[in-house]
Residue frames as a rotation matrix with the C-alpha (Angstrom) as fourth column:
UNK 1
0.135 -0.947 -0.292 -67.89
0.605 -0.154 0.781 31.82
-0.785 -0.282 0.552 -24.95
UNK 2
0.520 -0.004 -0.854 -66.57
-0.481 -0.828 -0.288 34.61
-0.706 0.561 -0.432 -27.13
UNK 3
0.944 -0.241 0.227 -65.00
0.323 0.526 -0.787 33.88
0.070 0.816 0.574 -30.46
UNK 4
0.290 -0.932 -0.218 -61.22
0.450 -0.069 0.890 33.91
-0.845 -0.356 0.400 -30.76
UNK 5
0.568 -0.041 -0.822 -59.71
-0.498 -0.812 -0.303 36.53
-0.656 0.582 -0.481 -33.08
UNK 6
-0.270 -0.831 -0.486 -56.98
-0.917 0.068 0.393 34.30
-0.293 0.552 -0.780 -34.53
UNK 7
-0.412 0.154 0.898 -58.91
-0.052 0.980 -0.192 31.02
-0.910 -0.126 -0.396 -34.76
UNK 8
-0.966 0.003 -0.259 -59.57
-0.259 -0.006 0.966 29.92
0.001 1.000 0.007 -38.36
UNK 9
-0.575 0.812 -0.102 -62.86
0.766 0.578 0.283 28.26
0.288 0.085 -0.954 -37.40
UNK 10
-0.071 0.522 -0.850 -64.02
0.634 -0.634 -0.442 31.45
-0.770 -0.570 -0.286 -35.63
UNK 11
-0.681 -0.226 -0.697 -63.11
-0.331 -0.753 0.568 33.37
-0.653 0.618 0.438 -38.79
UNK 12
-0.911 0.411 -0.008 -65.27
0.214 0.491 0.844 30.98
0.351 0.768 -0.536 -40.83
UNK 13
-0.244 0.852 -0.464 -68.16
0.957 0.136 -0.255 31.44
-0.154 -0.506 -0.849 -38.38
UNK 14
-0.068 0.160 -0.985 -67.81
0.261 -0.950 -0.173 35.24
-0.963 -0.269 0.022 -38.67
UNK 15
0.828 0.388 0.404 -67.67
0.454 -0.042 -0.890 35.05
-0.329 0.921 -0.211 -42.48
UNK 16
0.607 -0.685 -0.403 -64.07
-0.617 -0.726 0.305 36.33
-0.501 0.064 -0.863 -42.57
UNK 17
-0.655 -0.755 0.018 -62.70
-0.592 0.529 0.608 33.12
-0.468 0.387 -0.794 -44.11
UNK 18
-0.026 0.653 -0.756 -64.21
-0.950 0.219 0.222 30.93
0.311 0.725 0.615 -46.78
UNK 19
-0.725 -0.111 0.680 -65.51
-0.346 0.912 -0.220 27.41
-0.595 -0.395 -0.700 -46.35
UNK 20
-0.689 0.534 -0.491 -67.60
-0.328 0.374 0.867 24.95
0.647 0.758 -0.082 -48.33
UNK 21
-0.673 0.473 0.569 -70.65
-0.681 -0.095 -0.726 25.06
-0.289 -0.876 0.386 -46.07
UNK 22
-0.841 0.401 -0.363 -73.04
0.187 0.845 0.500 22.13
0.507 0.353 -0.786 -45.76
UNK 23
0.229 0.896 -0.380 -75.32
0.685 0.130 0.717 23.00
0.692 -0.424 -0.584 -42.84
UNK 24
-0.832 -0.442 0.334 -75.79
0.068 -0.680 -0.731 25.67
0.550 -0.586 0.596 -40.20
UNK 25
0.314 0.900 -0.303 -77.99
0.678 0.010 0.735 26.18
0.664 -0.436 -0.607 -37.15
UNK 26
0.864 0.121 0.488 -77.91
-0.161 -0.853 0.496 28.48
0.477 -0.508 -0.718 -34.12
UNK 27
0.756 -0.537 0.374 -75.02
-0.410 0.056 0.910 26.65
-0.510 -0.842 -0.178 -32.44
UNK 28
0.034 -0.745 0.666 -73.10
0.290 0.645 0.707 24.83
-0.956 0.169 0.238 -35.18
UNK 29
0.482 0.019 -0.876 -71.76
-0.820 -0.343 -0.458 25.12
-0.309 0.939 -0.150 -38.68
UNK 30
0.370 -0.342 0.864 -70.78
0.257 0.931 0.259 22.17
-0.893 0.126 0.432 -40.86
UNK 31
0.643 -0.239 -0.728 -68.31
-0.735 -0.461 -0.498 22.51
-0.217 0.854 -0.472 -43.71
UNK 32
0.915 -0.334 -0.226 -66.01
0.161 0.816 -0.555 20.33
0.370 0.471 0.801 -45.76
UNK 33
0.542 -0.832 -0.121 -62.54
0.231 0.008 0.973 19.59
-0.808 -0.555 0.196 -44.38
UNK 34
0.765 -0.271 -0.584 -60.09
-0.624 -0.537 -0.568 21.37
-0.160 0.799 -0.580 -46.71
UNK 35
-0.481 -0.854 -0.201 -57.67
-0.868 0.496 -0.032 18.47
0.127 0.160 -0.979 -46.15
UNK 36
0.513 0.831 0.214 -60.14
-0.853 0.521 0.025 15.62
-0.091 -0.195 0.977 -46.66
UNK 37
-0.520 -0.613 0.595 -58.97
-0.552 0.772 0.314 12.11
-0.652 -0.165 -0.740 -45.94
UNK 38
-0.641 0.417 0.645 -61.96
0.654 0.735 0.175 10.76
-0.401 0.534 -0.744 -47.89
UNK 39
-0.768 0.483 0.420 -64.59
0.081 -0.578 0.812 12.21
0.635 0.657 0.405 -50.22
UNK 40
0.275 0.961 0.030 -67.28
0.184 -0.084 0.979 13.77
0.944 -0.263 -0.200 -48.05
UNK 41
-0.292 -0.469 -0.834 -65.05
0.913 0.122 -0.388 14.39
0.284 -0.875 0.392 -44.98
UNK 42
0.226 0.511 0.830 -66.97
0.158 -0.860 0.486 17.09
0.961 0.021 -0.275 -43.11
UNK 43
-0.815 -0.476 -0.330 -66.42
0.439 -0.138 -0.888 19.00
0.377 -0.869 0.321 -39.86
UNK 44
0.433 0.901 0.007 -69.17
0.572 -0.281 0.770 19.86
0.696 -0.330 -0.637 -37.38
UNK 45
-0.626 -0.776 0.075 -67.93
0.544 -0.504 -0.671 23.00
0.559 -0.380 0.738 -35.62
UNK 46
0.122 0.621 -0.774 -69.31
0.947 -0.307 -0.097 24.93
-0.298 -0.721 -0.625 -32.66
UNK 47
0.492 0.106 0.864 -70.08
0.515 -0.836 -0.191 28.58
0.702 0.539 -0.466 -33.43
UNK 48
0.876 -0.265 0.403 -68.78
-0.476 -0.607 0.636 29.64
0.075 -0.749 -0.658 -30.03
UNK 49
0.110 -0.941 -0.320 -65.10
-0.507 0.224 -0.833 29.07
0.855 0.254 -0.452 -29.35
UNK 50
0.809 -0.069 0.584 -64.35
-0.477 0.502 0.721 26.11
-0.343 -0.862 0.374 -27.10
UNK 51
-0.112 -0.946 -0.305 -60.85
-0.985 0.065 0.160 24.70
-0.131 0.318 -0.939 -27.34
UNK 52
-0.802 -0.211 -0.559 -61.86
-0.305 0.949 0.079 21.09
0.514 0.234 -0.825 -26.70
UNK 53
-0.064 0.817 -0.573 -64.38
0.285 0.565 0.774 18.72
0.956 -0.114 -0.269 -25.14
UNK 54
-0.394 -0.167 -0.904 -63.33
0.905 0.104 -0.413 19.77
0.163 -0.980 0.110 -21.64
UNK 55
-0.938 -0.018 -0.346 -64.60
0.104 -0.967 -0.231 23.32
-0.330 -0.252 0.909 -22.28
UNK 56
-0.738 0.675 0.003 -67.76
-0.181 -0.202 0.963 22.82
0.651 0.709 0.271 -24.35
UNK 57
-0.628 0.591 0.506 -71.10
-0.683 -0.106 -0.723 23.14
-0.373 -0.800 0.470 -22.51
UNK 58
-0.656 0.379 0.653 -73.79
0.260 0.925 -0.276 20.45
-0.709 -0.011 -0.705 -22.62
UNK 59
0.450 0.871 -0.196 -76.37
0.046 -0.242 -0.969 22.38
-0.892 0.428 -0.149 -24.71
UNK 60
0.260 -0.433 -0.863 -73.74
-0.915 -0.396 -0.077 23.07
-0.309 0.810 -0.499 -27.38
UNK 61
-0.793 -0.558 0.245 -72.58
-0.481 0.820 0.309 19.46
-0.373 0.127 -0.919 -27.29
UNK 62
-0.176 0.833 0.525 -76.19
0.315 0.553 -0.771 18.41
-0.933 0.030 -0.360 -27.86
UNK 63
0.645 0.373 -0.667 -76.36
-0.418 -0.558 -0.717 20.71
-0.640 0.741 -0.204 -30.88
UNK 64
-0.325 -0.833 -0.448 -73.17
-0.918 0.164 0.362 19.13
-0.228 0.529 -0.818 -32.24
UNK 65
-0.752 0.095 0.652 -74.73
0.030 0.993 -0.111 15.67
-0.658 -0.064 -0.750 -31.86
UNK 66
0.311 0.949 0.047 -77.92
0.201 -0.017 -0.979 16.80
-0.929 0.314 -0.196 -33.62
UNK 67
0.486 -0.205 -0.850 -76.00
-0.783 -0.535 -0.318 18.39
-0.389 0.820 -0.420 -36.52
UNK 68
-0.629 -0.774 0.068 -73.79
-0.692 0.598 0.405 15.28
-0.354 0.208 -0.912 -36.75
UNK 69
-0.387 0.582 0.715 -76.85
0.267 0.813 -0.517 13.02
-0.883 -0.010 -0.470 -37.02
UNK 70
0.626 0.698 -0.348 -78.36
-0.082 -0.386 -0.919 15.17
-0.775 0.604 -0.184 -39.74
UNK 71
0.265 -0.600 -0.754 -75.23
-0.946 -0.313 -0.084 15.46
-0.186 0.736 -0.651 -41.85
UNK 72
-0.706 -0.474 0.525 -74.45
-0.414 0.879 0.237 11.76
-0.574 -0.050 -0.817 -41.33
UNK 73
0.098 0.832 0.546 -77.88
0.305 0.497 -0.812 10.96
-0.947 0.246 -0.205 -42.80
UNK 74
0.766 0.142 -0.626 -77.11
-0.463 -0.554 -0.692 13.19
-0.445 0.821 -0.358 -45.80
UNK 75
-0.278 -0.935 -0.218 -73.71
-0.918 0.193 0.346 11.53
-0.282 0.297 -0.912 -46.28
UNK 76
-0.581 0.101 0.808 -75.33
-0.014 0.991 -0.134 8.11
-0.814 -0.089 -0.574 -46.17
UNK 77
0.445 0.875 0.191 -78.09
0.261 0.077 -0.962 9.06
-0.856 0.478 -0.194 -48.60
UNK 78
0.830 -0.069 -0.554 -75.92
-0.468 -0.627 -0.623 10.97
-0.305 0.776 -0.552 -51.07
UNK 79
0.034 -0.948 -0.317 -72.51
-0.994 0.000 -0.107 9.26
0.102 0.319 -0.942 -50.97
UNK 80
0.867 0.453 -0.207 -73.51
-0.430 0.890 0.150 5.72
0.252 -0.041 0.967 -49.87
UNK 81
-0.177 -0.981 0.076 -70.28
-0.887 0.125 -0.445 4.92
0.427 -0.146 -0.892 -48.00
UNK 82
-0.086 0.054 -0.995 -69.61
0.141 0.989 0.041 1.48
0.986 -0.137 -0.093 -46.53
UNK 83
0.180 0.103 -0.978 -69.27
0.975 0.114 0.192 3.13
0.132 -0.988 -0.080 -43.13
UNK 84
0.506 -0.013 0.862 -68.82
0.040 -0.999 -0.038 6.45
0.861 0.053 -0.505 -41.35
UNK 85
-0.306 -0.637 -0.708 -66.12
0.878 0.100 -0.469 7.38
0.369 -0.765 0.528 -38.85
UNK 86
0.656 0.438 0.615 -67.27
0.076 -0.849 0.523 9.95
0.751 -0.296 -0.590 -36.30
UNK 87
0.205 -0.667 -0.717 -64.44
0.956 0.292 0.001 11.25
0.209 -0.686 0.697 -34.13
UNK 88
0.850 0.016 0.526 -63.20
-0.101 -0.976 0.193 14.18
0.517 -0.217 -0.828 -32.12
UNK 89
0.122 -0.922 -0.368 -59.64
0.740 0.332 -0.585 14.86
0.661 -0.201 0.723 -30.92
UNK 90
0.966 0.222 0.132 -58.66
0.060 -0.691 0.720 16.65
0.251 -0.688 -0.681 -27.69
UNK 91
0.627 -0.778 -0.043 -55.17
-0.305 -0.296 0.905 18.07
-0.717 -0.554 -0.423 -27.32
UNK 92
0.268 -0.640 -0.720 -52.05
-0.963 -0.162 -0.215 17.94
0.021 0.751 -0.660 -29.42
UNK 93
-0.665 -0.572 0.479 -51.11
-0.624 0.779 0.063 14.49
-0.409 -0.257 -0.875 -28.07
UNK 94
-0.093 0.738 0.669 -54.43
0.170 0.674 -0.719 13.16
-0.981 0.047 -0.188 -29.41
UNK 95
-0.529 -0.198 0.825 -53.86
0.815 0.154 0.559 14.67
-0.238 0.968 0.080 -32.86
UNK 96
0.616 0.754 -0.228 -55.89
0.667 -0.653 -0.359 17.88
-0.420 0.070 -0.905 -32.51
UNK 97
-0.418 -0.787 0.453 -54.54
0.908 -0.347 0.235 20.44
-0.028 0.510 0.860 -34.99
UNK 98
-0.427 0.374 0.824 -57.19
0.001 -0.911 0.413 23.19
0.904 0.177 0.388 -34.82
UNK 99
-0.852 -0.016 -0.523 -57.89
0.509 0.204 -0.836 24.13
0.121 -0.979 -0.166 -31.22
UNK 100
-0.538 0.843 0.019 -61.59
-0.840 -0.535 -0.092 24.84
-0.068 -0.065 0.996 -31.63
UNK 101
-0.444 0.364 0.819 -64.06
-0.202 0.849 -0.487 22.08
-0.873 -0.382 -0.304 -30.74
UNK 102
-0.023 0.462 -0.887 -65.15
-0.999 -0.042 0.004 20.12
-0.035 0.886 0.463 -33.80
UNK 103
0.169 0.199 0.965 -66.36
-0.200 0.966 -0.165 16.67
-0.965 -0.165 0.203 -34.79
UNK 104
-0.698 -0.417 -0.581 -65.13
-0.669 0.093 0.737 14.83
-0.254 0.904 -0.344 -37.88
UNK 105
0.482 0.746 0.460 -67.61
-0.295 0.633 -0.716 12.93
-0.825 0.209 0.525 -40.08
UNK 106
-0.382 -0.765 -0.518 -65.52
-0.828 0.034 0.560 10.78
-0.410 0.643 -0.647 -42.41
UNK 107
0.750 0.636 -0.183 -67.18
-0.642 0.631 -0.436 8.46
-0.162 0.445 0.881 -44.92
UNK 108
-0.279 -0.854 0.438 -65.31
-0.671 0.500 0.547 5.17
-0.687 -0.141 -0.713 -45.21
UNK 109
0.518 0.312 -0.796 -64.96
-0.799 0.508 -0.321 2.61
0.304 0.803 0.513 -47.97
UNK 110
0.883 -0.148 0.445 -64.16
-0.094 0.874 0.477 -0.99
-0.459 -0.463 0.758 -47.15
UNK 111
0.604 -0.721 0.340 -60.46
0.797 0.549 -0.251 -1.73
-0.006 0.423 0.906 -47.65
UNK 112
0.584 -0.404 0.704 -59.22
-0.040 -0.880 -0.472 1.88
0.810 0.248 -0.531 -47.35
UNK 113
-0.376 -0.744 -0.553 -56.25
0.671 0.192 -0.716 2.37
0.639 -0.640 0.427 -45.03
UNK 114
0.647 0.620 -0.444 -57.23
0.741 -0.374 0.557 4.00
0.179 -0.690 -0.701 -41.76
UNK 115
-0.616 -0.787 0.042 -55.88
0.735 -0.593 -0.330 7.52
0.285 -0.172 0.943 -41.27
UNK 116
0.157 0.672 -0.724 -57.12
0.872 -0.438 -0.218 10.60
-0.463 -0.597 -0.655 -39.43
UNK 117
0.500 -0.076 -0.862 -55.30
-0.148 -0.989 0.001 13.41
-0.853 0.128 -0.506 -41.24
UNK 118
0.313 -0.517 0.797 -53.67
0.943 0.268 -0.196 14.25
-0.112 0.813 0.572 -44.54
UNK 119
-0.207 -0.454 -0.866 -51.57
0.255 -0.880 0.400 17.20
-0.944 -0.138 0.298 -45.66
UNK 120
-0.861 -0.041 0.508 -52.95
0.508 -0.010 0.861 16.98
-0.030 0.999 0.029 -49.21
UNK 121
-0.635 0.667 -0.390 -55.49
-0.390 -0.713 -0.583 19.76
-0.667 -0.219 0.712 -49.81
UNK 122
-0.099 0.717 0.690 -58.76
0.630 0.582 -0.514 18.83
-0.770 0.384 -0.509 -51.45
UNK 123
-0.776 -0.051 0.629 -59.71
0.593 -0.401 0.699 20.10
0.216 0.915 0.341 -54.89
UNK 124
-0.852 0.433 -0.294 -61.81
-0.155 -0.745 -0.648 23.25
-0.500 -0.507 0.702 -54.24
UNK 125
-0.467 0.711 -0.525 -64.25
-0.823 -0.134 0.551 22.47
0.322 0.690 0.648 -57.07
UNK 126
-0.390 0.292 -0.873 -64.80
0.133 0.956 0.260 18.94
0.911 -0.015 -0.412 -55.76
UNK 127
-0.858 0.068 -0.509 -65.23
0.509 -0.023 -0.860 20.19
-0.070 -0.997 -0.015 -52.18
UNK 128
-0.750 0.602 -0.276 -67.79
-0.570 -0.799 -0.193 22.75
-0.336 0.012 0.942 -53.37
UNK 129
-0.350 0.620 -0.702 -69.67
-0.630 0.398 0.667 20.13
0.693 0.675 0.251 -55.38
UNK 130
-0.550 0.111 -0.828 -69.74
0.481 0.852 -0.205 17.69
0.683 -0.511 -0.522 -52.46
UNK 131
-0.916 0.226 -0.332 -70.94
0.178 -0.512 -0.840 20.42
-0.360 -0.829 0.429 -50.09
UNK 132
-0.565 0.734 -0.376 -73.73
-0.825 -0.508 0.249 21.30
-0.008 0.451 0.893 -52.53
UNK 133
-0.349 0.412 -0.842 -74.75
-0.212 0.840 0.499 17.64
0.913 0.353 -0.206 -52.85
UNK 134
-0.700 0.043 -0.713 -74.87
0.642 0.477 -0.601 17.18
0.314 -0.878 -0.362 -49.08
UNK 135
-0.875 0.414 -0.250 -76.81
-0.226 -0.807 -0.545 20.43
-0.427 -0.421 0.800 -48.58
UNK 136
-0.407 0.739 -0.538 -79.33
-0.816 -0.029 0.577 19.31
0.410 0.674 0.615 -51.20
UNK 137
-0.444 0.203 -0.873 -79.62
0.223 0.968 0.112 15.91
0.868 -0.145 -0.475 -49.51
UNK 138
-0.910 0.113 -0.399 -80.36
0.377 -0.174 -0.910 17.61
-0.173 -0.978 0.116 -46.18
UNK 139
-0.637 0.705 -0.312 -83.16
-0.721 -0.688 -0.084 19.58
-0.274 0.172 0.946 -47.85
UNK 140
-0.333 0.485 -0.809 -84.50
-0.592 0.560 0.580 16.51
0.734 0.672 0.100 -49.65
UNK 141
-0.530 0.046 -0.847 -84.52
0.477 0.842 -0.252 14.52
0.701 -0.538 -0.468 -46.39
UNK 142
0.491 0.778 0.392 -86.30
0.147 -0.517 0.843 17.32
0.859 -0.356 -0.368 -44.53
UNK 143
0.334 -0.466 -0.820 -83.41
0.927 0.321 0.195 17.78
0.173 -0.825 0.539 -42.10
UNK 144
-0.777 -0.521 0.355 -83.08
0.462 -0.854 -0.241 21.56
0.428 -0.023 0.903 -42.31
UNK 145
-0.298 0.666 -0.683 -85.07
0.807 -0.207 -0.554 23.65
-0.510 -0.716 -0.476 -39.83
């Protein structure tokens, strides 16, 4: 599918908007959520524009799963969370706020309240540092093609 001119995630894919990048392959890009609920909250985003799960094709969905597995391993190795929430929202009623298919990888610590979104922006320096740590972990683990 073509990329959407006004979509922020498409702008990131095209290099027209900044992001704290963690990983990239032919079909996906992974970057830090700029409104992180937890430290290490990353988004696995399709490079092609699909609004939601109902539009994404199977090969791209497979690439999202592969990128999710790789970045999840880096999160586990580098941040050592108690758990990891992996979720994807479809439609406004489900809480989707950016209408471009993406998967959330959210490290969890035991006892934290459960929430999906926050309106509090992350500290850019901390997001950059976390992205660098996760990218280095991917390299160290041999998970970059």
